[in-house]
C-alpha positions, 0 to 999 in steps of 0.5 A: 762028552759027544756033541750033538750035530744038526745039519740044516738044509733049506730047500725049495724045488730041489728034487734033483739034488736033495737026495745026494746032499742028504746021502753025502752028509750022512756019509760024512756025519753019520752021527748027525741029524739031517733036517730038510725044511721044505719051503712050499716045493712044487716037486718031490723034494720032501718025498725024496729027502724022506726016502733018503733018511732026512727029517723033513719039516714043511715051512709055509712062509716063503723065503730062506730067511723064514726057513732058517728062523724056524729051523733055529727055533725048532732044533736044539744042537751043540753044532749047527751046519747050514748048507744049501740043498743044491749040491754046490757045497761038497759034504767032504768039507764039513769036517773042516767047517765044523772043527772050530765049533767043536773045539770051541775056538769059534762061534761062527764059521764061514765056508769061503768059496772064493779063496780057493778059486773055484767060485770064479770058474764054476759060478755061471751066474752074472754079477753074483761075484760082483755083488759078493765083492760089493757087500764085502767092501761095504761090511769092511768099510762099515764094520772094519772086518774083512770077509773073504766070502760073505754070501756063502750058504755053507756055515756052522755055528754053535748053540749060543750063537743060534739061539741068540740070533734075531733073524729079521730077513725073510729071503736070501738076505739071511747070509748077509744078516748072519755075517753082519750079526757075527761082526756086530756082536763080536762073535769069534769068526773063523773063515775056512776055505771050501770047494765049490761047484756049480749046480748040475745041469737042469737045476735052476738057481732061485736067486734073482740077481738084481732084486735080491741084490737090492734087498741085500743092500737095503738090509745092510743099510737097515742093519747099519741104522739099527746097529750103528745109528750114530754113523748112519745119522751122521752121514745123513746130517752131513748130506743135509748140512752140505745142501744147506750150506750150498743153498745158504752161502750165496744168500749170505754173500749176497746180503753182505754185498747188498744188505738185502735178502732177495732170495727169501725162499732159498734162505728158508730152504737153507735154514731148514736143511741146516736145522734138519742136519742138527736134528739128525745128529741129535737123533744119532746121538740119542739112538747110539746111547740106546743101542749101547744100552741094548748091547750091554743087556744083550751081553748079560743075557748071553752070559746068563744063557751060557751059564745055565746051559753049561750047568745043565 
């Protein structure tokens, strides 16, 4: 049976490149439906996309995460390809990207811009490479999985991955959220090297390096709290315990030497921090039990969805 393919193109002010992106993917995947979701563009992005044959939908909530969330709610397909509308990702690579989805060997495919070397030479935006490396290191440290490129916008995923993905972010954190969700829920992940080219002259990136980077880091620690609460609260508990001991040990030594507690406020603070450490540890243990229960329920829901879709 032929599998339905949907190409998802989130766009904001991409009139210079969106027509070429639609044409290129139409050439490579003539059987696919190409969707351009216009996120409040002030230029002719929607008109040009429609002229080139894309299915154009307006998404009024600003932010790439909001756009992707609505795309996954609206669109039904067996294979989803997500690509930016800035013409930085060659459509010629799409066959390699979707192959693991179509042959059933992967649930989520990441288009790796870094392994081929083009990203380092083509990317002209300061700190983007550093930010990518930092997030990759954090995910490796926290989850034990090594991504070659965690912030790429060129991805593919299957139907069950798309329909069970809880998109929480509203902006450019969506790539990080996709990557962490795939690792945390133990989806089959494939990493496919792709080519990369910088934006053409006159086309401007919508990324704001420092603010968007801070949002990505905030999302990582938020997801760590939600997905791995024991580790998250254990770190906080250790910090509180260290502070408590640093404050309390001199008071204890002083009491042993003199029989007096001359720094009562310090002693109270030490006890408070040690009590906080114990409370944080208990919270982590309780929330870890809750998360494991939710994970079991989620796995059962995914199995039920897969069973129903395969039988329909």
